[in-house]
C-alpha positions as CSV (number, residue, x, y, z in Angstrom):
1,M,-145.0,-106.4,105.3
2,R,-144.5,-108.5,102.2
3,H,-141.6,-107.4,100.1
4,S,-143.5,-108.1,96.9
5,N,-146.1,-105.5,97.8
6,I,-143.8,-102.7,98.8
7,T,-144.6,-99.2,97.6
8,S,-143.5,-95.8,98.7
9,S,-146.9,-95.3,100.4
10,H,-146.1,-98.1,102.8
11,I,-142.8,-96.4,103.9
12,S,-143.6,-92.8,103.5
13,L,-141.9,-89.6,104.7
14,T,-144.8,-87.2,104.8
15,A,-144.3,-83.6,103.6
16,D,-145.7,-82.1,106.8
17,R,-142.5,-83.2,108.6
18,Y,-140.4,-81.0,106.3
19,N,-138.0,-78.6,108.1
20,H,-139.2,-75.0,107.2
21,T,-137.4,-73.4,110.1
22,G,-134.2,-72.6,108.3
23,T,-132.2,-74.4,111.0
24,Q,-130.3,-77.7,110.3
25,F,-131.1,-79.9,113.2
26,F,-129.0,-82.9,112.1
27,E,-125.5,-82.7,110.5
28,I,-125.1,-85.1,107.6
29,K,-121.6,-85.6,106.2
30,K,-121.7,-87.5,103.0
31,T,-118.2,-88.8,103.5
32,R,-119.1,-90.3,106.9
33,P,-119.2,-94.2,107.1
34,L,-122.6,-95.8,106.7
35,S,-122.5,-97.1,110.3
36,G,-122.1,-93.5,111.6
37,L,-125.0,-92.3,109.4
38,M,-127.2,-95.0,110.8
39,E,-126.5,-93.6,114.3
40,T,-127.7,-90.3,113.1
41,A,-130.9,-91.9,111.7
42,R,-131.6,-93.4,115.2
43,E,-131.1,-90.0,116.6
44,M,-133.6,-88.5,114.2
45,I,-136.2,-91.0,115.3
46,R,-135.5,-90.3,119.0
47,E,-135.7,-86.5,118.6
48,S,-138.6,-86.5,116.0
49,L,-137.7,-83.1,114.6
50,P,-138.5,-81.8,111.1
51,I,-136.0,-82.8,108.5
52,K,-134.9,-81.9,104.9
53,C,-134.2,-84.0,101.8
54,L,-130.7,-85.2,102.8
55,E,-131.7,-86.4,106.3
56,A,-134.8,-88.1,104.7
57,V,-132.5,-90.2,102.4
58,I,-130.5,-91.3,105.5
59,L,-133.7,-92.1,107.4
60,G,-135.1,-94.0,104.4
61,I,-132.0,-96.1,104.2
62,Y,-132.3,-96.9,107.9
63,L,-136.0,-97.8,107.6
64,T,-135.4,-100.2,104.7
65,N,-132.3,-102.0,105.9
66,G,-134.3,-105.0,106.8
67,L,-136.0,-105.2,103.4
68,T,-133.2,-107.2,101.6
69,S,-135.2,-107.5,98.4
70,V,-135.3,-103.7,98.0
71,E,-132.2,-102.1,96.6
72,R,-131.5,-98.4,97.6
73,F,-129.4,-95.8,95.8
74,P,-129.2,-92.0,96.0
75,I,-130.4,-89.7,93.1
76,S,-129.4,-86.1,93.2
77,F,-130.6,-83.2,91.1
78,K,-129.2,-79.7,90.4
79,T,-131.6,-77.2,88.9
80,Q,-131.7,-73.6,88.0
81,F,-134.4,-71.1,88.5
82,S,-134.3,-67.3,88.1
83,G,-130.5,-67.3,88.0
84,H,-130.1,-69.4,91.2
85,H,-129.1,-73.0,91.6
86,F,-131.0,-75.5,93.8
87,H,-130.0,-79.0,95.0
88,H,-132.2,-81.9,95.9
89,V,-131.7,-85.6,96.7
90,V,-134.1,-88.6,97.0
91,L,-133.5,-92.2,97.7
92,G,-134.1,-94.4,94.7
93,V,-135.5,-97.9,95.3
94,Y,-135.6,-100.9,93.1
95,C,-137.7,-104.0,93.8
96,N,-139.2,-106.8,91.6
97,G,-138.2,-105.0,88.3
98,R,-139.7,-101.6,89.2
99,Y,-138.2,-98.3,90.4
100,G,-139.5,-95.8,92.8
101,T,-138.2,-93.2,95.4
102,L,-138.5,-92.2,99.0
103,G,-137.8,-88.6,100.0
104,M,-138.8,-85.3,101.5
105,S,-139.5,-82.0,99.7
106,R,-141.6,-78.9,100.0
107,R,-143.3,-80.1,96.8
108,T,-145.2,-83.4,97.0
109,D,-144.3,-84.4,93.5
110,L,-140.6,-84.1,94.2
111,M,-140.3,-86.7,96.9
112,D,-142.0,-90.2,97.0
113,R,-142.6,-92.2,93.8
114,S,-144.4,-95.5,93.9
115,L,-142.7,-98.7,92.5
116,S,-144.3,-98.3,89.1
117,F,-141.4,-97.2,86.8
118,R,-140.0,-100.0,84.5
119,T,-136.7,-98.2,83.9
120,L,-134.4,-95.8,85.7
121,S,-134.7,-93.3,82.9
122,E,-138.5,-93.2,83.2
123,L,-138.1,-92.4,86.9
124,V,-135.6,-89.7,86.4
125,F,-137.5,-88.1,83.5
126,D,-140.6,-88.0,85.7
127,F,-138.7,-85.9,88.2
128,E,-137.4,-83.6,85.4
129,D,-141.0,-83.1,84.2
130,S,-142.1,-82.2,87.7
131,Y,-139.3,-79.6,87.9
132,R,-140.3,-78.2,84.6
133,R,-143.8,-77.4,86.0
134,Y,-142.1,-75.2,88.5
135,Q,-140.0,-73.4,85.8
136,H,-136.8,-75.1,87.0
137,T,-134.3,-76.1,84.4
138,M,-132.4,-79.4,85.0
139,K,-128.6,-78.9,85.1
140,K,-127.1,-82.1,86.5
141,I,-128.3,-85.5,87.6
142,K,-126.1,-87.7,89.9
143,I,-126.9,-91.4,90.5
144,G,-125.1,-93.4,93.2
145,L,-124.6,-97.1,93.8
146,Y,-126.7,-99.6,95.8
147,V,-126.3,-99.0,99.6
148,P,-125.5,-102.1,101.6
149,H,-128.2,-103.5,103.9
150,N,-125.7,-104.1,106.7
151,P,-125.9,-101.0,109.0
152,H,-122.5,-101.7,110.5
153,V,-120.6,-101.3,107.2
154,F,-117.6,-99.0,107.7
155,Q,-117.6,-97.4,104.3
156,P,-119.3,-94.2,102.9
157,I,-122.2,-94.2,100.5
158,E,-121.3,-93.7,96.8
159,W,-123.3,-90.7,95.9
160,N,-122.0,-89.6,92.5
161,Y,-121.1,-92.7,90.5
162,L,-122.9,-91.5,87.4
163,V,-123.0,-87.7,86.7
164,I,-125.1,-86.5,83.7
165,N,-124.9,-82.9,82.4
166,A,-128.5,-82.5,81.6
167,S,-128.1,-79.1,80.1
168,K,-125.7,-80.3,77.4
169,Q,-127.1,-83.8,76.6
170,A,-130.1,-84.8,74.6
171,R,-132.7,-86.8,76.4
172,E,-132.0,-89.9,74.3
173,D,-128.3,-89.8,75.2
174,M,-129.3,-89.4,78.9
175,R,-131.7,-92.3,78.6
176,K,-128.9,-94.6,77.3
177,E,-126.5,-93.6,80.1
178,L,-129.2,-94.1,82.7
179,E,-130.2,-97.5,81.3
180,K,-126.6,-98.7,81.2
181,H,-126.1,-97.6,84.8
182,G,-129.3,-99.5,85.9
183,R,-128.2,-102.7,84.1
184,D,-124.7,-102.4,85.6
185,M,-126.1,-102.2,89.1
186,R,-128.4,-105.1,88.6
187,M,-125.6,-107.3,87.2
188,K,-123.4,-106.5,90.2
189,I,-126.2,-107.8,92.5
190,L,-126.5,-111.0,90.4
191,K,-122.8,-111.6,90.3
192,S,-122.4,-111.0,94.1
193,S,-125.2,-113.4,94.8
194,S,-123.9,-116.2,92.5
195,A,-120.4,-115.8,93.8
196,Q,-121.5,-116.7,97.4
197,S,-122.7,-120.2,96.7
198,P,-119.3,-121.9,95.8
199,I,-117.9,-120.4,99.0
200,K,-120.6,-122.0,101.0
201,E,-120.0,-125.3,99.4
202,R,-116.3,-125.2,100.2
203,T,-117.0,-124.2,103.8
204,R,-119.3,-127.2,104.2
205,G,-116.6,-129.5,102.7
206,K,-114.0,-128.3,105.2
207,S,-116.3,-129.0,108.2
208,L,-115.3,-132.7,108.2
209,S,-112.8,-133.6,111.0
210,P,-109.6,-135.4,109.9
211,R,-110.5,-138.2,112.4
212,R,-113.5,-139.1,110.4
213,R,-111.5,-139.9,107.2
214,P,-111.5,-143.7,106.4
215,G,-108.3,-145.6,106.6
216,S,-106.6,-143.3,109.2
217,S,-104.0,-145.2,111.2
218,P,-103.8,-145.0,115.0
219,Q,-100.4,-143.5,114.8
220,R,-101.7,-140.7,112.6
221,R,-104.6,-140.1,115.0
222,Q,-102.2,-140.0,117.9
223,H,-100.0,-137.6,116.1
224,A,-102.9,-135.4,115.2
225,H,-104.1,-135.5,118.9
226,R,-100.6,-134.3,120.0
227,R,-100.6,-131.5,117.4
228,D,-104.0,-130.2,118.6
229,K,-102.5,-129.6,122.0
230,S,-99.4,-127.8,120.7
231,P,-98.9,-124.1,121.3
232,A,-99.0,-123.5,117.6
233,A,-102.5,-124.9,117.4
234,L,-103.6,-122.6,120.2
235,D,-102.1,-119.6,118.3
236,R,-104.2,-120.5,115.3
237,K,-107.5,-120.9,117.2
238,P,-108.4,-117.1,117.3
239,A,-108.6,-117.2,113.5
240,E,-112.0,-118.9,114.0
241,L,-113.3,-115.7,115.6
242,S,-112.9,-113.8,112.3
243,T,-116.6,-114.5,111.6
244,L,-117.4,-112.0,114.4
245,S,-116.2,-109.2,112.2
246,D,-119.4,-109.3,110.2
247,G,-121.5,-108.3,113.2
248,Y,-119.0,-105.9,114.8
249,Q,-120.4,-102.5,115.2
250,I,-118.1,-99.4,115.2
251,R,-119.7,-96.5,116.8
252,I,-118.8,-93.1,115.4
């Protein structure tokens, strides 16, 4: 699959797999580390049982972990209908300057959205319009942060970084807040990417051995050779294993 052609139809969570039984088959704790939630996603695939919207978000994250050009973030809605409140969540996706969603719902227009929305506000307002067709009034909108692509990260998902009280704000004010949040998330990605290159350059610069430096005297080489065999040097050697922490998996 080419990342430039990704749409929600390529990675779809079909409505016929929605859990209408009233029984929650998989327990999803939002405060659980991402690594543990990915274990639950693998369990969902093995069991192949019907799921609801929250499980669908976790499964969507798992299925898109390998698509590094696709950024994922949760979008939660709180609506009111006939005096009762309802909660729903989908997985927002951002790729090549366009927004979309992956999700699961009883209603087909409250789940997947193709990557066709130029701004985050356009995407959110499209959901609000869908809710309005079902006589639901939007009360709150919660937008999280980008979810890391590393499935072994021992940190929880940020679900509620931006909270908008839709019942008390005009749509134009909501649009400004959503656009600012979208820009902030994109800038964090750009900054984190640019910050990695100087580190790589310094790492390559340190790879040269002291013995390859020009003008090194035999006495200095001999001294360095003795120092390499000292107990202190052996104590420092395990520090090289710190790179293994990136791939270390903590099972929950």
